[in-house]
KERORO-593134 format. One record per residue (C-alpha): y, z, x; residue number from 1. Coordinates in steps of 0.02 Angstrom, whole numbers, plus 50000, padded with zeros to 5 digits. Each point is the difference from the previous one (the first is absolute). Example, Ala and Ser with C-alpha at 12.3 -4.5 7.8 and 13.67 -1.06 7.14 Angstrom:
<tortors>
v: 49775; w: 50390; u: 50615; n: 1
v: 50172; w: 49967; u: 50069; n: 2
</tortors>
This chain:
<tortors>
v: 50000; w: 50000; u: 50000; n: 1
v: 50173; w: 49955; u: 50066; n: 2
v: 50109; w: 50151; u: 50036; n: 3
v: 50170; w: 50022; u: 49917; n: 4
v: 50083; w: 49989; u: 50171; n: 5
v: 49912; w: 49836; u: 50040; n: 6
v: 50050; w: 49927; u: 49832; n: 7
v: 50181; w: 50051; u: 50026; n: 8
v: 50001; w: 49924; u: 50174; n: 9
v: 49973; w: 49829; u: 49920; n: 10
v: 50155; w: 50023; u: 49894; n: 11
v: 50183; w: 49992; u: 50048; n: 12
v: 50107; w: 50112; u: 49890; n: 13
v: 50184; w: 49967; u: 49965; n: 14
v: 50113; w: 50119; u: 49905; n: 15
v: 50156; w: 49921; u: 49929; n: 16
v: 50136; w: 50116; u: 49933; n: 17
v: 50129; w: 49937; u: 49876; n: 18
v: 50189; w: 49992; u: 50026; n: 19
v: 50067; w: 50161; u: 50076; n: 20
v: 50160; w: 50047; u: 49907; n: 21
v: 50135; w: 50090; u: 50099; n: 22
v: 49990; w: 50167; u: 50089; n: 23
v: 49897; w: 50080; u: 49862; n: 24
v: 49868; w: 49865; u: 50020; n: 25
v: 50001; w: 50016; u: 50189; n: 26
v: 49976; w: 50188; u: 49994; n: 27
v: 49858; w: 49985; u: 49875; n: 28
v: 49918; w: 49868; u: 50108; n: 29
v: 50013; w: 50117; u: 50150; n: 30
v: 49914; w: 50139; u: 49902; n: 31
v: 49861; w: 49896; u: 49926; n: 32
v: 49953; w: 49866; u: 50126; n: 33
v: 49921; w: 50116; u: 50130; n: 34
v: 49884; w: 50068; u: 49865; n: 35
v: 49967; w: 49825; u: 49933; n: 36
v: 49943; w: 49947; u: 50173; n: 37
v: 49884; w: 50150; u: 50014; n: 38
v: 49927; w: 49964; u: 49828; n: 39
v: 49974; w: 49813; u: 50023; n: 40
v: 50000; w: 49968; u: 50190; n: 41
v: 50079; w: 49827; u: 49978; n: 42
v: 50002; w: 49872; u: 50138; n: 43
v: 50177; w: 49944; u: 49955; n: 44
v: 50144; w: 50072; u: 49897; n: 45
v: 50135; w: 49885; u: 49931; n: 46
v: 50157; w: 50060; u: 49910; n: 47
v: 50133; w: 49899; u: 49911; n: 48
v: 50163; w: 50073; u: 50068; n: 49
v: 50137; w: 49885; u: 49936; n: 50
v: 50073; w: 50136; u: 49887; n: 51
v: 49982; w: 50145; u: 50121; n: 52
v: 50187; w: 50018; u: 50041; n: 53
v: 50091; w: 50073; u: 49851; n: 54
v: 49890; w: 49901; u: 49881; n: 55
v: 50056; w: 49831; u: 50068; n: 56
v: 49965; w: 49932; u: 50174; n: 57
v: 49925; w: 50066; u: 50161; n: 58
v: 50076; w: 50073; u: 50160; n: 59
v: 49930; w: 50052; u: 50170; n: 60
v: 50001; w: 50182; u: 49940; n: 61
v: 49903; w: 49968; u: 49840; n: 62
v: 49878; w: 49884; u: 50089; n: 63
v: 49969; w: 50133; u: 50134; n: 64
v: 49961; w: 50130; u: 49866; n: 65
v: 49876; w: 49883; u: 49915; n: 66
v: 49913; w: 49964; u: 50166; n: 67
v: 50001; w: 50185; u: 50048; n: 68
v: 49909; w: 50040; u: 49837; n: 69
v: 49853; w: 49895; u: 50061; n: 70
v: 50041; w: 49821; u: 49947; n: 71
v: 49944; w: 49851; u: 50104; n: 72
v: 50099; w: 49857; u: 49920; n: 73
v: 50154; w: 49993; u: 49887; n: 74
v: 50024; w: 49855; u: 49880; n: 75
v: 50158; w: 49952; u: 49905; n: 76
v: 50078; w: 49888; u: 49871; n: 77
v: 50166; w: 49948; u: 49926; n: 78
v: 50088; w: 50162; u: 50048; n: 79
v: 49961; w: 49989; u: 50186; n: 80
v: 50180; w: 49946; u: 50037; n: 81
v: 50092; w: 50131; u: 49896; n: 82
v: 50035; w: 50102; u: 50157; n: 83
v: 50076; w: 49906; u: 50147; n: 84
v: 49893; w: 50100; u: 50123; n: 85
v: 49848; w: 49906; u: 49936; n: 86
v: 50048; w: 49844; u: 50098; n: 87
v: 49972; w: 50081; u: 50170; n: 88
v: 49852; w: 50099; u: 49934; n: 89
v: 49906; w: 49844; u: 49946; n: 90
v: 50042; w: 49913; u: 50162; n: 91
v: 49939; w: 50144; u: 50111; n: 92
v: 49853; w: 50081; u: 49909; n: 93
v: 49856; w: 49880; u: 49967; n: 94
v: 49912; w: 50129; u: 49891; n: 95
v: 50131; w: 49970; u: 49865; n: 96
v: 49985; w: 49834; u: 49910; n: 97
v: 50105; w: 49909; u: 49869; n: 98
v: 49946; w: 49862; u: 49880; n: 99
v: 49927; w: 49850; u: 50090; n: 100
v: 50088; w: 49876; u: 49886; n: 101
v: 50178; w: 50051; u: 50045; n: 102
v: 50096; w: 49867; u: 50097; n: 103
v: 49944; w: 49982; u: 50182; n: 104
v: 50171; w: 50058; u: 50062; n: 105
v: 49977; w: 50172; u: 49923; n: 106
v: 49958; w: 50137; u: 50128; n: 107
v: 49823; w: 50068; u: 50011; n: 108
v: 49829; w: 49931; u: 49958; n: 109
v: 49904; w: 49982; u: 49839; n: 110
v: 49833; w: 50057; u: 50069; n: 111
v: 49923; w: 50123; u: 50121; n: 112
v: 49839; w: 49972; u: 50096; n: 113
v: 49912; w: 50164; u: 50034; n: 114
v: 49855; w: 50056; u: 50107; n: 115
v: 49919; w: 50170; u: 49977; n: 116
v: 49921; w: 50109; u: 50134; n: 117
v: 49827; w: 49938; u: 49954; n: 118
v: 50054; w: 49820; u: 50033; n: 119
v: 50021; w: 49946; u: 49819; n: 120
v: 50144; w: 49879; u: 49976; n: 121
v: 50085; w: 49935; u: 49846; n: 122
v: 50165; w: 49950; u: 49924; n: 123
v: 50123; w: 50076; u: 49876; n: 124
v: 50116; w: 49878; u: 49911; n: 125
v: 50157; w: 50034; u: 49898; n: 126
v: 50053; w: 49875; u: 49865; n: 127
v: 50136; w: 49997; u: 49868; n: 128
v: 49993; w: 49921; u: 49829; n: 129
v: 50127; w: 49880; u: 49926; n: 130
v: 49993; w: 50031; u: 49812; n: 131
v: 50149; w: 50112; u: 49951; n: 132
v: 50033; w: 50025; u: 50186; n: 133
v: 50125; w: 49930; u: 50127; n: 134
v: 49973; w: 49811; u: 50012; n: 135
v: 50023; w: 49997; u: 50189; n: 136
v: 49816; w: 50022; u: 50040; n: 137
v: 49877; w: 49857; u: 50018; n: 138
v: 49852; w: 49970; u: 49884; n: 139
v: 49875; w: 50140; u: 50042; n: 140
v: 49851; w: 49892; u: 49948; n: 141
v: 50043; w: 49859; u: 50119; n: 142
v: 50052; w: 50119; u: 50138; n: 143
v: 49829; w: 50081; u: 49994; n: 144
v: 49912; w: 49832; u: 50006; n: 145
v: 50089; w: 49958; u: 50161; n: 146
v: 49982; w: 50175; u: 50071; n: 147
v: 49812; w: 50010; u: 49972; n: 148
v: 49978; w: 49835; u: 50090; n: 149
v: 50071; w: 50085; u: 50155; n: 150
v: 49929; w: 50175; u: 49988; n: 151
v: 49823; w: 50045; u: 49954; n: 152
v: 49946; w: 50182; u: 49999; n: 153
v: 49853; w: 50078; u: 49909; n: 154
v: 50106; w: 50148; u: 49947; n: 155
v: 50164; w: 49955; u: 49916; n: 156
v: 50114; w: 50083; u: 49874; n: 157
v: 50155; w: 49936; u: 49911; n: 158
v: 50140; w: 50110; u: 49931; n: 159
v: 50069; w: 49881; u: 49868; n: 160
v: 50171; w: 50069; u: 49952; n: 161
v: 50035; w: 49918; u: 49833; n: 162
v: 50066; w: 50031; u: 49825; n: 163
v: 49896; w: 49894; u: 49882; n: 164
v: 49820; w: 50048; u: 49968; n: 165
v: 49959; w: 49818; u: 49962; n: 166
v: 50058; w: 49947; u: 50173; n: 167
v: 49902; w: 50142; u: 50079; n: 168
v: 49840; w: 49959; u: 49905; n: 169
v: 50016; w: 49815; u: 50034; n: 170
v: 50015; w: 50032; u: 50188; n: 171
v: 49849; w: 50115; u: 49989; n: 172
v: 49891; w: 49865; u: 49925; n: 173
v: 50072; w: 49868; u: 50117; n: 174
v: 49955; w: 50101; u: 50156; n: 175
v: 49839; w: 50079; u: 49936; n: 176
v: 49871; w: 49993; u: 50138; n: 177
v: 50130; w: 49949; u: 50130; n: 178
v: 50068; w: 50176; u: 50034; n: 179
v: 49921; w: 50173; u: 49983; n: 180
v: 50130; w: 50077; u: 49885; n: 181
v: 50161; w: 49962; u: 49907; n: 182
v: 50086; w: 50162; u: 49952; n: 183
v: 50168; w: 49975; u: 49918; n: 184
v: 50160; w: 50103; u: 50001; n: 185
v: 50180; w: 49999; u: 49935; n: 186
v: 49988; w: 50063; u: 49821; n: 187
v: 49956; w: 50179; u: 50055; n: 188
v: 49877; w: 50030; u: 49857; n: 189
v: 49815; w: 50016; u: 50043; n: 190
v: 49899; w: 49876; u: 49899; n: 191
v: 49821; w: 50021; u: 49939; n: 192
v: 49942; w: 49824; u: 50042; n: 193
v: 49928; w: 50037; u: 50172; n: 194
v: 49841; w: 49899; u: 50021; n: 195
v: 49900; w: 49892; u: 50120; n: 196
v: 50015; w: 49817; u: 49950; n: 197
v: 49856; w: 49877; u: 49991; n: 198
v: 50009; w: 49943; u: 50182; n: 199
v: 50027; w: 50172; u: 50075; n: 200
v: 50189; w: 50031; u: 50003; n: 201
v: 50063; w: 50169; u: 49940; n: 202
v: 50151; w: 49982; u: 49885; n: 203
v: 50126; w: 50113; u: 49913; n: 204
v: 50162; w: 49953; u: 49913; n: 205
v: 50091; w: 50154; u: 50067; n: 206
v: 49946; w: 50141; u: 50114; n: 207
v: 50140; w: 50111; u: 49933; n: 208
v: 50121; w: 50112; u: 50095; n: 209
v: 50025; w: 50162; u: 50093; n: 210
v: 50138; w: 50084; u: 49903; n: 211
v: 50038; w: 50091; u: 49838; n: 212
v: 49895; w: 49979; u: 49844; n: 213
v: 50148; w: 50070; u: 49903; n: 214
v: 50109; w: 49850; u: 50041; n: 215
v: 50030; w: 49816; u: 49968; n: 216
v: 49911; w: 49917; u: 50147; n: 217
v: 50054; w: 50144; u: 50112; n: 218
v: 50180; w: 50021; u: 49944; n: 219
v: 50078; w: 50135; u: 49891; n: 220
v: 49969; w: 49943; u: 49822; n: 221
v: 50169; w: 50048; u: 49926; n: 222
v: 50101; w: 49871; u: 50098; n: 223
v: 49873; w: 49864; u: 49967; n: 224
v: 50000; w: 50036; u: 49813; n: 225
v: 50191; w: 49993; u: 49997; n: 226
v: 49993; w: 49830; u: 50084; n: 227
v: 49884; w: 49934; u: 49865; n: 228
v: 50107; w: 50077; u: 49861; n: 229
v: 50169; w: 49938; u: 50062; n: 230
v: 49971; w: 49858; u: 50122; n: 231
v: 50114; w: 50092; u: 50122; n: 232
v: 49938; w: 50033; u: 50176; n: 233
v: 49972; w: 50183; u: 50042; n: 234
v: 49958; w: 50079; u: 50166; n: 235
v: 49813; w: 50014; u: 50018; n: 236
v: 49929; w: 50151; u: 50092; n: 237
v: 49822; w: 50038; u: 50055; n: 238
v: 49910; w: 50126; u: 49889; n: 239
v: 49921; w: 50140; u: 50102; n: 240
v: 49890; w: 50091; u: 49873; n: 241
v: 49822; w: 49978; u: 49936; n: 242
v: 49945; w: 49893; u: 50147; n: 243
v: 49851; w: 49883; u: 50007; n: 244
v: 49919; w: 49893; u: 50134; n: 245
v: 49914; w: 49841; u: 49941; n: 246
v: 49877; w: 49917; u: 50118; n: 247
v: 49857; w: 49877; u: 50002; n: 248
v: 49845; w: 50018; u: 50108; n: 249
v: 49904; w: 49843; u: 50046; n: 250
v: 49835; w: 49991; u: 50094; n: 251
v: 49972; w: 49832; u: 50084; n: 252
v: 49837; w: 49935; u: 50072; n: 253
v: 50034; w: 49973; u: 50186; n: 254
v: 49884; w: 49849; u: 50010; n: 255
v: 50049; w: 49903; u: 49844; n: 256
v: 50180; w: 50060; u: 49979; n: 257
v: 49969; w: 50026; u: 49815; n: 258
v: 50052; w: 50156; u: 49904; n: 259
v: 49851; w: 50102; u: 49942; n: 260
v: 50080; w: 50160; u: 49931; n: 261
v: 50172; w: 50035; u: 49928; n: 262
v: 50084; w: 50157; u: 49932; n: 263
v: 50173; w: 50035; u: 49929; n: 264
v: 50062; w: 50178; u: 50026; n: 265
v: 50149; w: 50095; u: 49931; n: 266
v: 50038; w: 50165; u: 50087; n: 267
v: 50114; w: 50126; u: 49914; n: 268
v: 50112; w: 50130; u: 50081; n: 269
v: 49933; w: 50178; u: 49986; n: 270
v: 49821; w: 49942; u: 49971; n: 271
v: 49975; w: 49867; u: 50134; n: 272
v: 49901; w: 50119; u: 50112; n: 273
v: 49877; w: 50034; u: 49859; n: 274
v: 49991; w: 49815; u: 49959; n: 275
v: 49952; w: 49964; u: 50181; n: 276
v: 49871; w: 50139; u: 50004; n: 277
v: 50092; w: 50130; u: 50104; n: 278
</tortors>
């Protein structure tokens, strides 16, 4: 009989944590991620950090806190440029990636090639959608066609930062069997459609966020409600109470590159230790 350790050694586990919202999200990540890593022993941890600075953007300080918590790679999206410090950050730190389909003149890279201590290599790709988003980005479908002609790795994961579920699902079916996982971000609400598609690609319309459950996508609800009632812009602030961490765990067969197990997790402040078995 094959031992549990031997079975696990054939799998490569990635944990992907949804958009970290502001200081409250960063602090909750710092509290929970060390215990998450003890509980799951992942091979790679990816965090979307494009909202880590005050709820919009990323800075060297917020990136450092996310890495210090135990993150390996930070992905982004349309808010990567909301803080001017991001330009130098993306140029200098290759562990932080922005959407691949931004114009070539934009600083940074849209992918990160990794190699773990056991010699396993793979690639993490960041993409941005076009439906209800800024029109400056290229077609993510065609970009991936060209990209996959150049780069071929058994283990590959895409953070597809997009608004429309139809666009997300369509890309999932289009790339099924060509990448290990497509886990989407941007809407900050964890969806229940996590599954392994017919040809072996794990897919989810939105991983969720690390921020306040008692909020509107991480922001204090009162100002957002006023905006919808009046049409007048109000100052949005990050909500700091009733925190959650949404994440998706994917086990990938090292030989085939196909996803074999998937799990969506929502950790709650005050009970996260019990949820993780501590």
